[in-house]
SEPASE-223166 format. One record per residue: residue in one letter; x, y, z of N, C-alpha, C in turn. Coordinates in steps of 0.05 Angstrom, whole numbers, plus 5000, padded with zeros to 4 digits. Example, Ala and Ser with C-alpha at 12.3 -4.5 7.8 and 13.67 -1.06 7.14 Angstrom:
residues 2
A526448865156524649105156526449345156;S525749555142527349795143525850015157;
//
This chain:
residues 581
M501749765000500050005000501850255000;G501350454982502850694982502350865006;I504151055012503851215036501351385035;R500851505011498451685009495951525015;K495751285003493351115007493251025036;M495650955047495750865074494751085093;I495751335090494851555107491851595105;A490851585080487951625076486351405091;A487351165088485950935101486050965131;L488351035141488651055170486951285181;T486951505167485251735176482351655176;A481451525155478751435154478051245177;A480051075183479550875204479251015231;V480851225235480651375260477951505262;I476951625240474351765241472051575245;T472151345230469851165231469850995256;A472350965268472450795292470950925315;G471051185314470251395333468551335357;C465951325354464251365378463351115392;V462750905378461550675391463550445391;L464350365415466350145418465049935436;S465149695428464249485445466149445468;A465249385492466949365515469249175512;P468948935501471248755499473448865480;S472649015460474649105440475549385444;E474649515465475149805469478149855471;A479549695489482349745493483949695467;A483249475453484649415429484249635408;S481849735406481249945387482750205393;L482950265419484450505427487350475420;L488450235425491250185418491650215388;D489950105372490150125343490050415334;R488150565346487950845338490451005345;Q491650945368494051085375496351025356;Y496550775349498650695329498150825303;D495650815294494950925267495451225266;R494651365288494951655288497951735287;K499551595303502351675304503851585279;L503051365267504151295241503451505220;T501051595221500151805202501952065206;L502452135230503952375236506852355225;V508152125231510952105222511252065192;T509251935180509451905151508752165136;Q506952325148506452585137508952765138;A510352745160512852895163514952805143;L515152545138516952445118516152535090;R513552525084512552595058513152885051;S513353055071513953335066516953395065;D518553185068521453215069522653105043;A522753275023523653184997526553094997;E528253225013531053155014531452865024;T529952795045530252525055529152315036;L526952375024525752185004527752134981;E529052344972530952314951533352144959;A534352194984536652044994535851754998;A533451705008532551425012532351274986;E531451404965531251264939534051194928;T536051364935538751314925540051074938;V539551024964540850804978539050564981;G536550574972534750354976532850414999;A530450304998528350365017528650185042;T529750295063529950155089529050335111;V527250235128526250395150526250245176;F526250395198526050275225523750425239;L521950275252519850385269520350305297;S520350495315520950445344518550535360;V517850375381515550435397516250375426;S515350555444515650515473513150615488;D512550475510510250575526511250775547;G513750855546514851045564516050925589;K515350665594516350535618518450325611;T518250205587520049995580521650065555;K523849935552525749975529524249945503;A524750115484523350115458523749845443;R521749765429521949545411522149665383;V523749535366524349645340523749435318;A522249525297521749355274522849495250;S524149335232525349455208524449305184;A524849425161524149295135525449435112;S526149285092527149385067525349295045;A524949465025523049395003523849544978;D522249504957522849634932522349934933;D520450014950519950304954519350354983;I519450614990519250695018516550635030;D514450655014511750605023511450315032;E512450135016512249855022513949785047;A516249905049517949855072516549935098;I515350175098513950265122511550085129;D510149995109507849825112508649555125;T510849445115511849195125512849215154;A514349425160515349465187512949515206;Y510949665197508749725213507149475222;K506949295203505549045209506948885231;K509648905231511148755252510648875280;L510149135281509649255307507249135322;G505349035306502948935318503448705338;S505648555333506148325350507348405377;F508148665381509348745405507348805428;G505048895420502948955440503649175460;I505149375451506049595468504349845463;F503449975484502050235480504050435469;P503450565447505450735433505451025444;K506451055469506751325480508651485462;W510851355455512951475438513351305413;F513251435390513251295365515251435346;K517051275334519151395318519551245292;L519951405271520651295244523451385237;D525151195229527751255218527951155190;V528951335172529351255144532251265138;V533351055127536151045120536751235097;T538851405101539451605080542251575069;S544051425082546651375071547851115083;V549550985067550750725076553650735068;T555350645087558250625081559250345089;E560550215071561649945076564349975091;C564749805110567149825127567949545137;T570449475136571249225149571149245179;Y570749025192570649035222573349125233;K575449045220578149125229578449425228;K577649545206577849835203576049975223;F573649865228571849985247573049995274;K574349775283575549755309577749965312;E579250005291581350205291580250485295;S577950535282576750795283575650865311;F574550655325573250705350574850615375;K577350535370579050475393579750735407;D579350745433579950975449578251225441;A575951175429574151395422572551485447;L571451725445569751815467567351635469;I566651565494564351385499561851535489;G560151385475557751495464557951635438;S560451635426560951785402560151635377;M559351385379558351225357555651335348;R555451455325552851565316552051455289;Y552751205284551851065260550250825269;G548250755253547050495255548850295242;V548550035248550249835237548649605226;S549149525201548149275190550549085191;F550148865206552348675211552548465190;G554548485173555248275154554148305126;D552048455122550948475095549648745091;S549248815066548049075060545049065057;S543848845063540948815060539348865086;F540848935108539549015134538048785147;T538848535142537548315155538248295185;R540548405192541348425220542448705224;A540748885232541549165233540349305258;L541949485270541049625294541649925291;L539850085302540250375302542450455322;D543550695318545650775337544650805366;P542150905371541250915399540850635411;Q540250435395540150165405542850075414;I544850135397547650055403548650195429;N548250455431549250595454547750535479;S545150525478543450475501543850185511;G544750005494545149735501548049675510;G549749875510552449835518553949635501;M553349635475554449425457557249475448;L558249725450560849785438562749855461;N565049725461567249785479568850005467;Y568750245479570050475467573050485473;E574050295489576950275493578250115471;T576849895464578049715444576849735416;G574449845414573049865389571549605382;D571449415401570149165397567149175405;F565549025391562748985399562548765420;S560648785437559848565455557748415439;W558548185428556748045410554347925426;K554747865451552547775468550347985469;R551148235474549248455475548048505448;V549648495427548548535400546448325393;N547048075399545047865393542547885409;K542847975434540448015451538548215438;E539648435428537948645416536948555388;L538548415374537548305348535148135352;A535247965373533047785379530547945387;R530948155403528648325411527348455387;S528948505366527948635342527048435321;G526748185328525747985310527647895288;M530247925294532347855274533947615284;E535147475265536747245272539347335285;K540247175304542747235318545147175299;L547347315305549847265291551147015301;V552146845284553546605291556546655292;N557446805272560246875271560647175271;V563047265278563647545277563747635248;P562247825240562147905212564848045204;K565647995179568048115169567548405160;K565048455151564248715142561948835158;L562049095161559849245173558949445153;Y556349515154555249725137554149935156;L555550155157554850375174552850555160;F550750625174548650785160547651015177;K546851225164545551455176542551445170;T540951555188538151575184537051855189;Q534751905178533252145185530852055201;G530552165225528452075243526152275245;Y523752165252521352315257520052195281;F519152365300518352265326515652395334;A513852225344511252315353510852235382;E510352435399509752375428506952455436;N505452575417502652635422501052595397;S498652685397496852635373496652875355;A498453075359498153325344500253355322;C502753275328504853325309507153135312;A508953135293511352975294513753155291;Y515953095305518453255302520153125280;R521253295264523453215247526053245263;L527453025268529653025286532153125272;T534053225288536553335277538153105266;S539853175246541552975233544253095226;G545453225247547953365243550353175248;Q552553295257554953135262555153055291;Y556552835296557152735323554652735340;N554652885363552452875381549953015371;D550353205353548153365344546353215324;T545253005333543552845316541652675332;G539252615321537452435334535652555355;R535452825356533652955376532053175362;R530053265375528453485364530153735362;A529553905343530954155340529754355360;S531254425380530354605401532054855401;G530855085405532355335404533755385431;T535255605431536655685456535855975463;D533656075452532656335460531356305488;R530556525499529556525527527156335530;A525256345511522856185514523555885512;S525455815495526255535492527655435517;I529255605529530655525554528655505577;E526755675577524655645598523155385595;A522655305570521355045565523154815574;L525654845570527654645579527654625609;A527554855622527554865651524954735662;A522754775649520254655658520454345658;K521754235637522153945636524153855656;S526353995659528453915677527553925706;S526254145713525354175741523053985747;G521453925727519453725730520653445736;Y522853385722524153135727525253125756;L526553335765527653345792525353315813;S523053425807520853395825519953105828;T520052965806519052685807520952505822;I523552585824525452405838526052505866;C524452685877524852785904522652665921;D523452515942521452385959520352575981;Q518652465998517252626018519152746039;T521552616042523452716061525152946049;G524852996023526453196010529053095998;K529352835998531752705987531252625958;F533252675940533052605912534052315907;V533052195886534451965875537152065865;Y539251945874541952065868542652045839;G542051815826542651805798542551515787;Y543051495761542851235747545151205728;Y545950955723547350875699545250735682;P544150865663541650775650542050535631;I544450475622544750255603543649995615;D544349945640543349705654541449785676;N540450035676538550125696539550085724;E542050165729543250145755542950405770;E541550395793541350635810544050675824;I545050915824547650975837547250985867;S548850815880548550795909549851035923;G549251055949550451265965548951535961;Y549851735975548651995972550752205979;N550652435967552552645970551152905978;T551452996003549953226012550753475997;L553253505990554153735975552553755948;R552353525935550853525909547853565913;H546853475936544053525943543653835945;A545453965959545254255963545354395936;G547154315918547354435892544854395876;T543554175879541054115864538854295874;V538654335900536554515910537054795901;W539554885902540255155892539355185863;N539854985847539155005819536055005816;L534754845832531854825830530555095837;V531655245855530655515861530955685836;M533255665823533655825798531755735776;Q531255475774529355385754526455485760;Y525855505786523355635794523255925784;E525456065787525656335777525156355747;M526056155733525756145703522956085695;T521655905710519055805701516655925716;G517056005741514856095757512955875764;D513855625762512055395767511755355798;E509355415808508855405837508955115847;R508754925829508854645838511654575849;L513654735842516354685851516754775880;V515054945890515555065916515554855938;P513554675940513754475962516154295959;V516954235935519354065931521854215941;I522054475934524354635943524354645974;K522154695986521954716015522754456029;S521754236017522353976028525353906026;A526553976002529353915998531154096015;L530254346021531754516039531654416067;A529354316075529054206102530853966106;Y531053796085532853566086535753666090;L536453876075539153986077539654096105;K537754236115538054356142538554146163;N537253916159537553696179540353566178;T541953636158544653526158546653716172;V545753946181547554146193548054076222;V550654096230551454066257552754326267;Y552454386293553454636304555954586322;K558054726317560354716335559754886360;D558355106356557355276377554955416366;P553455576381550955686371551255866346;S553655966340553956146317555656026295;T556455776297558255656277557255376269;A556655336244555455086235556854976210;F556354716206557554576183555454376172;V555754336146554154126133555653866137;A554353666149555653406155555153216132;D557253076124556952876103558552636112;G557252456126558752226138560352316162;S562852226164564552296187566152546183;Y565752686161567252926155565453166151;L566753396154565453656148567253786126;N566153806102567753926081566854206075;I568754376069568054666066566354716041;G566654536021564954565997561954536004;G561354356023558554316031557454566043;N558954706060558054966071557655166049;G559555176029559355376008556855335991;I556255085983553955035966551355065982;A551354986007548955026024548355316026;L550455486028549955776029548655866003;L549455765981548255835955545255765955;A544655525965541855435966540155615984;F540955646008539355806027539256106020;C541456206010541556496003539856545978;T540056375959538456415934535456385940;Y534756205958531956175966531156435980;A532856545998532156796011531757025992;S533457035972533257255952530857225934;V530356985923528156945904525456965918;F525256855942522656845956522357075976;G524357245979524157465998523757376026;S525157156034524757026060527157076078;Q526657116104528757136124528856886142;K527456686133527156436149529856316157;Y531756316138534256176142536556366149;N536056616156538256806160540156716182;S539156606204540956526226542656286217;L541456106201542955876191545055976171;I544356166154546256276135548656396150;R548056536171550256656187552056446199;A550856236210552456026222554155866202;L552955816179554555676158556755846147;A556256106144558456286135560656306156;N559856306181561856306202563556046202;G562155826194563655576192565755586170;V565155726148567155766127569555926137;I568856146151571056306162572756156182;F571455976198572955816217575055646203;M574455566177576355396162578255556145;Q578155816146579955986130582556036145;K584756006130587456056142588156346139;P590256436153591056716152591756816124;D592756636107593456726080591156736060;G588756676070586256686054585456416043;S587256216044586455946034584755806055;F583855566049582055426067583055146073;T582455056098582554776104580054646092;H580454426077578254316062576354136078;M577453996098575853796111576553766141;L574453766157574753726186573653456195;D574653366217573453126230570853216243;A568753066239566053146248565753146278;K567452996292567252976321569053186335;T571453226324573353396339573653666327;Y572653716302572953966288575954036283;Q577653826283580453856276580753786246;T583053886235583553836207583653536201;A582053446181582153176172583753156146;K583153336127584653356102585053646095;D587453736092587954016087587054096059;Y587353916040586553986012585253735999;V583153785985581753565970581553625941;I580253855934579853925906579454225904;I580254335882580154625877577254725879;Y575254565872572554655872571654755900;Y572654625922571854715948572555005954;D574855095944575655375948573755565936;G573055515911571155695897568355685909;E567455445916564755415928564555575955;A566655535971566655665998566655975995;S568356075977568656365974566156485961;Y565056355942562556445929560256445949;G560156235966558156225987558356456006;L560856536013561156776031559957026018;L560457055992559357295979556257295979;K555057065975552157055976551157106004;A552657016025551957086052552157386057;Y554157506045554357796047552057936034;E551157836011548857955997546357946015;I545957736029543557706046543857856073;L546157826086546457926113547758196115;G549358266094550658536093552858566113;Q554058346123556258376143558858366128;D560458576133563058616118564958386122;K564858246145566858036149566657816128;Y564257776117564057566096565257666070;L564757916063565958036039569058036042;N570058116065572958126069574257856068;A572857656079573957376078574057276049;A571957336033571957256005574157405990;R574657655997576757805983579557685990;R579957616015582457486022582957226007;A580757076004580956825988581656885959;A580357085947580857155919583757245916;D584857405934587657495932589557255934;C588857055951590356815953590356665926;F588056645914587856505888589456635866;I589456905866591057055847594057005851;A594857005877597656965883598656685875;N596856495876597556215870596756125842;N596156315825595556265796593356055792;Y591156095807588855905804587555925776;E588156135761587056145734587855915716;D590155785724591055555708589155325710;L587355325729585455095734582855135719;N582255375709579855425693577255325708;S577055375733574855275749572355445746;H570155305743567555455741566855595767;W567655475790567055615815568755865819;I571155865808572756105809571556315791;S570356235769568956435752566656555767;Y565056385781562856495797563956695818;L566056615832567156785853567957065843;F569557075822570657335813568457495800;N566557375787564257525777562757655800;E562257505821560757605844562357825858;L564957785861566657965876566758245862;T566758245836566858505822564258665824;K562158545834559758695840560258895863;Y561958805881562358965906565059105906;I567058975893569759095893570759085864;P570059275848570659265819573559355813;E575459215824578259285820579359145796;E581259265783582459165758583458875761;K584858825783586058555786583958335787;Y581558395797579458195798578258155770;F577858375756576858345728578958185711;E581458265714583558125699583657825704;F583557755730583657475737581257325726;G578857445728576457315718576657255688;L577757455673578057415644580157195638;K582357205653584457005649583456725655;N581556695672580556435679579456275656;V578656415634577756265610579756285587;M581856445590583756475568586256305573;T587056265598589456105604589155815594;N591355705585591355435574589755415548;N589255635536587655635511584955515516;Y583955545540581455415549579055485531;L578755735525576355825510576355705482;N578655705469578855595442578455295443;K579555155463579154865465576154795469;L574954965486572054915492570354955467;Y571055155451569555205427569754975408;R572054835407572454625388571854345399;S571254325424570854065437568453915426;R568853655424566653475415565053365439;S565953425463564453335486563453585501;S561953545522560853765537561053715567;K563253815579563453795608561053945620;N559853825639557253935649557454205662;S559854285670560254555683561454765664;S562054695640563454885622561855125616;N559155095613557455325607557355515630;E557555415654557655585678560155765677;T562455645670564955785670564756025651;I563855985627563956205607561656405611;N559356315621557156495625557656675649;A558956575670559656745693561756955684;V563556875667565557065657564257275640;F562157205625560757405609559557625627;E558357535649557257735668559457935677;L561757815684564057985693564958175670;Y565058065646565858225622563858455617;D561358385619559258585615559358805636;R559958735661560158925683562659105678;L564758985668567159135662566759345640;I565359265619564859445596562759655603;S560559565613558359755618558959945641;G560759855659561460025681563760215675;G565060185652567160355644569660325661;Y570160085672572460045689574960005672;E577260045684579860015670580759725674;C581759605652582959345653584659305628;A587359325632589159305609589059035595;Y588258825610588158555599586058525577;L584158715576582158705555583358685527;E585758805523586958795496587658515488;Q588058335507588758055501586257875502;F584057985511581657815514580057805489;D579257555481577757515456574757505462;A573557735462570657745469568957615447;Q569857635422568357505401568257205404;L570557085411570756795416569056715440;L569056885461567256825484564356805475;L563456995459560656995451560056755433;K561856695414561456465396561356205412;T563056185432563155945448560655915465;M559656135476557256125492554856025476;H554556135451552356045434552655755426;K555155675419555555405410555055205432;R556155265456555755075478552955065488;A551455285486548655275493547155085475;E547755095449546454915430547454625434;Y550054595439551154335442550254185467;G549654345488548754215513546054075509;L544554155489541954025484542353735476;N544653665466545153385458545553205482;Y545753315506546053155530543353135545;F541353285535538753265548537353015538;M536052875557534752625551531952665541;F531752775516529152785503528052505501;P525352475501524152205499525052045475;E525652185453526452035428529051895431;Y530651955451533051805457532751635482;A531451755502531051605527529451345522;M527851335502526051105497527650845492;Y530150865485531750625479533050505503;F533050635526534250535550532350355565;E533450215585531850005599529450125614;A529650355625527450475641527150765632;P525850815610525651085599524451295618;D522451215633521051405650522851495674;A524951345680526751415702528851615693;I529051665667531151845657530252055638;A527952035626526952235607526852505620;N527852705605527852985613529953045635;S531952875636534352925653536653005634;F539053015645541453055629543252815633;A544452715612546152475613548952555604;V550952465619553752495611554552265593;R554452315567554852095547557651965552;E559652135558562352045560562851875585;D560951855603561151675626558851475625;N558651335602556551125599553751235604;F553351485595550751615597549751655626;R551751695644551051735672549151965676;I547151925693545252125700545352155731;R546052395739546352445768545252725774;I544352775798543053025804544853265799;D547453235805549353455800549853505771;D549553295754549753335725547553515716;I545153465725542853635718543353915728;Q544253935753544754195765546654365747;H548954245740551054395726550054485698;F548854295684547754375658545854605660;M543954585679541854785681542955045695;D545055025711546355275721547255445697;G548555305678549555445654547255575638;Y545155415635542855525620541555755635;Y541455735661540355955677541856215671;L544456215672545956455667545556555638;Y545456375619545056445591542256575588;W540256455601537556565601537456835614;K538656855637538657105652539857345637;N541957295622543457505608542857505578;Y540857365569540357315541540357585524;D538857775534538658025518541358165515;R542958175537545558295536547458135518;I547257875520548857695503548357755473;M545857785466545057835438545958115430;Q545858305448546758585441549758575434;Y551358445450554158425445554658265419;T553158055415553457885391552958055366;N550758205366550158375343552358585338;T553358695360555558895357557958765344;E558758535353561058395342560658325313;Q558158245306557558165278557758415261;N556758645271556958895255559758975251;K561458935271564358995268565558835246;A564958575246566058385227565158455198;A562658555196561558625170562858885159;
//
């Protein structure tokens, strides 16, 4: 049956099925209508895509149809035929045997095929970035009798990115789930293919999915303007709400390939997640987030221990780390600022005093104390603690207005300058110096903040990177705020002559777009073992698609700053473009 006839028939079926359903067949009829409607949507999207139709005719008509109920791993049916209409019809008939409610429905059409020996393939993917395989594979022949899409391969953990070898046990498991014969021998040849995808998650429309390079493929085309980022925040904050229990504790995270929940809990990362959730509330205005935020703050408050009535620390096991105090200050202070609340002021004061208790005369910090004795347990752990603690002091100063917190943060900043902390390109250091210049706009602080993204060629490397460290957008967006303050305030800074503002802006735009490739849109989440546990989160592809609350926090922290400063960013961008013209 041709696509046009098929669409007409399906539409007629939906209309005529309509009103009167016998009780025994009601569920089956509903299921059929859902399948028919979503098939209609994706095929209509394909039919309006002349470029894909032309490419499909060039390489032969091969399609894949994927379906998931949102709770279980997608099932995939494929078919090759003389024409695309027949291939879709054949694959569609195979779906009927799965009996899955089609919450998410996807059509992939093969648009290019490249023959490759298995030996050459292994050489290409040995020591490659995890998750960087973005080709489907037909194993052993060009007729697609044993073929899997790239999200099937990645979500199934089938490729060893250290050796370039496939796990044939995992490959055969998925081939069997897709109604294909298992491989008996290791194939000498592979046929790598690209597809154009179309995805339907409702009964109104289908998305034409991106088909760019590397990670920029296989997801809906989403913008990075303010409205689009607000929509992203609505999904992300909604996800965090669903994984927060009545005690205010979050599900810490997953390794979704095998649906492994990450054991343990990290109070510092809990604090960062609440901080970010308050900012996402600011972006969305969603009142449903308020009880979740309050519950999560209450959980955080319950982890606090007091050395004396005016000095407190966030406890995490048998240690007190200064980073925990710093991030907790961000959470409680941002809540106070956004909600106009003084509820936590005494706690903010005690936590800030705890940071000062751990500061040395030269401005540096002891990183970890013993929870029982308050004596030094570890003098140094990680650079992040320094930035977190200092930034937290400045937020405490913003809420309480006590100079001792500003002065302590300034001593820390001077220590970081003296010890060349710009070599570490830390996002927390970017936050600190951006915040410090609000109150002390001295040249040395502006200079250091700019150097933090220029040293080690960091900005250029970030612009060209094929991966996306979850905190990189925070680093550059915090520096943009500092740069904007420097320019708009008319302050002096000789280092400006060496600073590449145009590259900063280009990198900010590129990384904002690139970060979307790490968001778990349903069209990619559907291929993992438990889609509903990960959809609308952020996954670190390079760590086996790890999903953790702090990953979500860092990605959305960067988007918050980009959203907050969007108008100014675009003004500078337009100015730079006019200069270039």
